[in-house]
C-alpha positions in Angstrom: 0.0 0.0 0.0 1.2 3.5 -0.9 1.1 5.8 2.2 2.6 9.2 1.6 2.6 10.9 5.0 3.6 14.4 4.2 5.4 16.1 1.3 8.6 14.0 1.7 12.0 14.9 0.4 12.3 16.4 -3.1 16.0 15.3 -3.4 16.5 12.0 -1.6 15.1 8.5 -2.2 13.7 6.7 0.8 14.0 3.0 1.4 11.6 1.3 3.9 11.4 -2.2 5.2 9.2 -4.0 7.7 6.2 -6.3 8.0 2.5 -5.8 7.2 -0.7 -7.8 7.5 -3.3 -8.2 4.9 -5.9 -10.6 3.4 -5.3 -13.7 1.4 -7.7 -12.8 -1.4 -7.6 -16.2 -3.0 -8.7 -17.9 0.2 -12.5 -18.0 -0.6 -11.7 -19.8 -3.9 -9.0 -22.1 -2.5 -11.0 -22.8 0.7 -14.1 -24.1 -1.0 -12.8 -26.7 -3.4 -13.8 -30.2 -2.6 -10.3 -31.5 -2.0 -9.4 -29.2 0.9 -9.5 -30.5 4.5 -11.8 -29.1 7.2 -9.0 -27.0 8.8 -8.4 -25.3 5.5 -12.0 -24.3 4.8 -12.8 -20.6 4.3 -14.7 -19.3 7.4 -15.1 -15.6 6.7 -15.8 -13.3 9.7 -15.9 -16.4 12.0 -12.1 -16.5 11.6 -10.7 -13.1 10.7 -7.3 -14.0 12.2 -7.1 -17.4 10.6 -3.8 -17.7 8.6 -5.8 -19.3 5.8 -7.3 -15.9 5.0 -5.1 -13.4 6.8 -1.3 -13.3 7.0 2.0 -11.4 7.5 4.4 -10.4 4.7 7.8 -8.9 4.6 7.4 -5.4 3.1 10.0 -3.4 1.3 9.4 -0.1 -0.5 11.4 2.6 -2.3 10.1 6.1 -2.9 11.7 8.1 -5.8 11.0 11.8 -5.9 10.4 13.0 -9.4 9.4 16.5 -8.5 8.7 18.3 -5.2 5.1 17.1 -5.3 5.1 14.0 -7.6 6.8 10.8 -6.3 7.2 7.3 -7.7 6.6 4.4 -5.4 7.9 0.8 -5.9 7.8 -2.2 -3.6 7.9 -5.9 -3.1 6.7 -8.4 -0.5 7.8 -11.8 0.6 5.1 -14.1 2.1 6.0 -15.3 5.6 3.7 -18.4 5.7 5.0 -20.2 2.6 7.5 -23.0 3.2 10.0 -20.3 2.2 9.5 -16.5 2.3 9.7 -16.1 -1.4 11.2 -12.7 -2.4 9.0 -10.8 -4.8 5.9 -12.7 -3.9 4.1 -9.4 -4.5 5.2 -6.3 -6.4 3.7 -2.9 -7.0 4.5 0.4 -8.6 2.5 3.7 -8.4 2.5 7.4 -8.2 1.5 9.9 -5.6 0.9 13.7 -5.7 1.1 15.9 -2.6 -1.3 18.8 -2.2 -0.9 21.2 0.8 1.7 22.7 3.0 4.5 21.3 5.1 2.2 20.8 8.1 -1.2 19.9 6.5 -2.1 18.3 3.2 -3.3 15.2 1.4 -1.6 12.9 -1.1 -3.8 10.8 -3.5 -2.0 7.8 -5.1 -2.7 5.1 -7.7 -0.7 1.9 -8.0 -0.8 -1.3 -10.0 0.1 -4.6 -8.2 0.4 -8.3 -8.7 1.2 -11.4 -6.6 1.6 -15.1 -7.0 2.7 -18.1 -4.9 3.9 -19.7 -8.1 1.5 -22.7 -7.8 2.9 -23.9 -4.4 0.0 -26.0 -3.3 1.1 -26.1 0.4 0.9 -22.3 0.7 -1.7 -20.9 3.2 -4.9 -19.9 1.4 -3.5 -20.9 -2.0 -2.3 -21.6 -4.5 -3.3 -18.3 -6.1 -2.3 -15.4 -8.2 -3.7 -11.9 -8.5 -3.3 -8.6 -10.4 -5.1 -5.3 -10.0 -4.9 -1.7 -8.9 -5.1 0.2 -5.6 -6.0 3.8 -4.9 -5.2 5.6 -1.6 -5.5 9.2 -0.3 -3.4 10.0 2.8 -4.7 12.9 4.8 -1.8 14.1 6.9 -0.9 16.5 9.7 2.6 17.3 10.9 2.6 18.8 14.4 6.4 19.3 14.3 9.4 18.6 12.1 10.0 14.9 11.6 6.6 13.8 12.9 3.5 13.0 10.7 0.2 11.4 11.5 -2.5 10.6 9.0 -5.7 8.8 8.0 -5.4 6.7 4.8 -8.6 5.4 3.2 -8.0 2.9 0.3 -9.8 0.9 -2.3 -8.4 -1.9 -4.5 -9.8 -4.1 -7.3 -8.1 -7.3 -8.4 -8.6 -10.3 -10.6 -7.9 -13.6 -8.8 -7.0 -17.0 -10.0 -6.9 -20.2 -7.9 -7.4 -23.9 -8.7 -8.3 -23.0 -12.3 -11.0 -20.6 -11.1 -11.0 -16.8 -11.8 -12.9 -14.2 -9.9 -12.9 -10.5 -9.1 -12.3 -8.9 -5.7 -12.9 -5.6 -4.0 -10.9 -4.6 -1.0 -11.5 -1.3 0.8 -10.9 0.2 4.3 -8.7 2.7 6.1 -5.7 2.9 8.4 -4.4 5.4 10.9 -0.6 5.9 10.5 2.2 7.7 12.2 5.7 8.4 11.1 8.6 9.8 13.2 12.3 9.7 13.7 13.5 7.0 16.1 17.0 6.0 17.0 19.3 5.4 14.0 16.3 5.2 11.7 15.4 8.3 9.6 11.7 7.2 9.9 9.7 4.7 11.8 6.2 4.1 10.5 3.4 2.5 12.4 -0.1 1.8 11.0 -3.3 0.0 12.0 -6.8 -0.3 10.8 -9.4 -2.5 9.2 -10.4 -3.4 5.7 -13.3 -5.4 4.1 -12.5 -7.9 1.4 -15.2 -9.1 -1.1 -14.6 -11.8 -3.6 -17.2 -12.6 -6.2 -20.8 -11.5 -5.7 -21.4 -12.5 -2.1 -18.2 -13.7 -0.1 -16.8 -11.0 2.1 -14.9 -10.8 5.4 -13.2 -8.3 7.8 -9.4 -7.8 7.6 -7.4 -6.5 10.5 -4.5 -4.4 9.3 -1.2 -3.8 11.2 2.1 -2.6 9.9 5.5 -1.4 11.0 8.3 -0.1 8.7 11.7 1.5 9.2 13.2 3.8 6.7 16.5 5.5 5.8 
């Protein structure tokens, strides 16, 4: 997810790395095929924290300033619940544009993203692949230099594929985020919130969101 908390630097790139939670969007498809066991069945809101439909990923992102207001964002993720944390499990690229002052503003962004577990049948909530786009708009306030807090609503649409079945998904929600200087890190970013994922015409469930990233 692209979260631009404040105008950022117009001269320096920023590298961030950490962990983030999110939905396994292929879970409703993979968890309803006849061959899966009882423990692997999709259970929706009855099991929001089940690792079949919710998980952790390594998250790395690079922000590239193109102008003072326009920034390019690229990133990759490595799934933590596969037999191996596969680098590049998910990739994204997008743009953001900051509107406002140093202390108060908002930054809409649009990114394209894709992910795959490369057909690994033992993966949680899989196997599955997805491709789509995500829009965010970070509303930020900076009470002092080096500190930013913000509210970031988001919406994403994807095409999913699992077990030879394809379907569309809608994922939307919001997070509260804070970024500040801490120790040897130029930035420490904390975020938390909730999303709602919907796959197909009727299947939907709540998604707790938690993230932490350090940047230099």
